[in-house]
N, C-alpha and C positions, 0 to 999 in steps of 0.2 A: 738474872743476867745471862745472856747467851754466851756459851763457852767459846773461847777464841783460841786458835792454834798459835804456834810460835810465829813471830814476825821476822822476816828476812832482814838483815842489816842493809840490804839494798833498797829497802823502803825509802821513798823520796818525799811524797806529798802527804800532808796530814789527812787522815781519814776521819770523817765525823763519827763520833760515838754517842751513845745515848747518855742522858743524865744519870740513869741508874748505874751505868759502868763508872762514871766519874765518882759517884758516891761510894760505889764498891771499892774502888781504888783508894779514895780518901780515908776510908776506914782501916786500911791495911798499910798505909805509909808509915815508915819509921821516922824518927826525928831527922836522921841523916838523909833519908829520902826527901823530906820537905826542904832541907837546907840545899840539896842538889837542885831541885826545882827553883828555888829562890836564886841560886847562882846563875843557872842557865837563863832564867828570865832576866836577870840584871845585865848579863854580858851579851845576850842574844845568841852567840856562838861560843862554845867551849870544847876544847879537845878532851879526850879521855884522860890524858895525863894532867891537864889543868884540874879536872874534877878530882883526880886522885891526890894531887898536892893539897887541894882545899879541904877535902872531906875524908881522907883515909889516912892522914899522916899519923894518927895515933895508933895505927896498927904496926906490927913488926914488918920490916922489909920482906921477910920470908913469905908472908901471906898477903900483903898489901895488894899486889897486882891481881892476884887470883880473886880476892873478895871484890875488888873494884869491878872486874869483868862480870862477875856474877850479879852484882847489884845493878849495874847499867843495863845488862842484857834483860833483867827482869823489868826494869822501868820502860825499856823499848817494847817488851812484849805487852805491857800494860797500856801502851800508847801514851806514856808520860813523856818519853823522850823519842826522838827520831834521829837516826844518823844520816849524814849527808853523803852524797855521792863522792865528793872529793875527800881524800884522806891526806893527812900530813905524811909526806914521805912515800906516797903511792900505796898500792895494794899490799906490797910486801911488808909494810909497817904493821900489819895485823891490827888487833883491836886497839893498841896504843896509838894508832894513827887516826882513829875515828874522831870525827867532829859531830857534836851534838847540838840540836835545837830542840825546843819544846814541841811535842806533838799535840794532838787535839786535847787529850785528857789533861796533859801538863798545862796547856794554856788556860783551860777552864779552871783548874785548880789555882794557878797563879792569879787569875782575874778574881776569884773568890778571896784569896789572901789579900790582894790589893784593895778590894772593897772593904774588908775588915779593918785594914790599917790606914785607909784614906789615901793611898798612893795611886799612881797611874797604872792602867792596865798593861797587859803584854801585847806583843805584836805578832802578826801571823808570819810564820817562817816561810822562806823561799829559798830555793837553791841559789846560793851567791855566786857571783862571777869570781874568777881567780883574784882579781884586784880586791874586791870587797872581802873575800875570805882572808886574804893576807892582812888587810887593815883591821878586820874584826879580831882575828887571832892575836895580832900584836897588841891591840888594846886589852884583850883578855890576859895575855901574858904579863902585862905591866900590872894589872890588878893582882893577879896571883902572886907575883914576885913581891909586890909591896905588902900583901897580906903576910907572906912568910917573914919578910924583914921586920914587920911590926911585932910579930910574935916574939922575936929576939930582943928588939930594942925598945919595946914598951910604947909604941904608938899604934893608932888604928886607922884603917881606911874607913872613915866615917861616912863617906858618901862616894859612890862611883856610878856614873851614868854613861851609857854608850848612846850613840846616835840611833834615832832621832831625839831620845829623851833629854839629851844634853844640849840640843840646839837652843839658841836664845834670840829673841826678837830684837831687831835693829833697824830703825828707820824704814819701816815698811817691808823689811826682808828679814834675814835670819843670819846670825853667826852660826857656822856649822862645824864646830870642832868634832873630832872623833870620840872624845870622852870628856867628861867633867870629873874632877877629883878633889875631895877634901880629906886631908890628913890632919889627925888630931892628936895632941898630947894632953897632959893634965891641965895645961894652961895656955894652950895655943892651937889655933886652927890655920892650916895653910890651904889656899884654894888655887887650883890650876885648871886651865883648859888644855887638853892634850891634842896635838896634831901629829898623826902618824904618817910619816914620809917614808915610803919604800924605795925611794930613789928613781921612781918612774916619771915623775912630773918635771917639766922643764923649769929651769931657774926662774924665768919671768913669771911662770904660774905661782911658784912659791912666794915670790915677792909680792904679787898682787894679793894673795891670801893673807900674808902677814900685815900688809897695809890696811886690810880691813879691821884688824885688831887695833892698829895704831889709831885709825879714824874713830873707832868705837870708844877708845880711851879719851881721845881728844874731846869727844862730845859729852864726856862725863858719865859714860856708861858704867853700870855696875852689874855684878853677876848674881847668881842664885842667893847668896847669903847677904846681899846688900854691900858687897865689896867687889872690887875688880880683880878677878883671877889673873895670875901671871899665865903666860902661854909657854908650854914646853913642846918643842918639836922633837920627836924621836926619829932617828935616822939609822940606816942599816950599817954604815961604815964610817971610819974616821974621815975619809976623803969627802963624803957627802956632808959630814958635820962642818968641815972647813968651808964648803960651798955655802951652806945655810948661814954660817957665821959671817961670811963675807956679805951676804944679802942683808942681815940685820945691821951690820956696821954702816951700810949706806942708807938706812932708813932714818926718818926724823924722830925726834924725842916723842914718847918716852921708850923707844925701841930697846935701848940698852938695859933698862930695868924691867921692861914688860916681857920681852921676848928671850927665850933661852932655848938651847939646843943640846942634845946628848945622844949618844948612840943608844940603841935599844938595850944592849947589854948593860950599860952603865946607868941607864935612866933611873932605875929604882934607887940605887945609891946616891945619885945626884939630888933626887928629890929629898932623900933622908938628910943629906948634908945641908941642903937649904933649910929644912925644917929645924935643924939644930942650931942654926946661926941666929 
């Protein structure tokens, strides 16, 4: 294998690597490294702190951030991960503000893992727009928060797919939620499509999007598990929640039971509450 120098965190586009390098990396990955690859592949984009909460929570607070920085830096050097240009909180946020996608070696390792498990492959990363970044990180935050909540209350995030893996065919087109979610307890599964609203869409656009779900339900449409998922719209503020609730109130049956709305902060608790009912 050709020796490679350190990779600057300003690295943007995935650079092709030889299969020998992928094999070299694969032989050296720890179990936590592989779980990190799986999480970034599943979520598409994940912040440094998302990965810390998912995979370094067993460490003491005194060393957690330091070890997380070291592990993620090594995976960047190995071209498993790549950090994006935009940081959460700007450049002054430091390493905690970094956002990661899979780099070339990481994508190849994820594809090999998917082939072994029979799941779909990974997607080629690209520098996201500000809007896409906000939506993707909000979807990732929901997953991380639910995972943490499940550790405490005894449920699991049994399935979580982000776009486009969560899109579903409908009358020659597609339902395009931002995520699909399956929560599981010992005796019950709860299915949701997630719509992330950052408050940037006009209300008529929101109404049109929600009507698509109403039409899908009216046609007898089902979801990935052969049941119709409910739809949760996450919003940034209480004011926006009231706006979306007003839209839902004006929609036809089965809007009241199919469509739900919660602020981003309260969404994990809301989903857990519905799961318990």
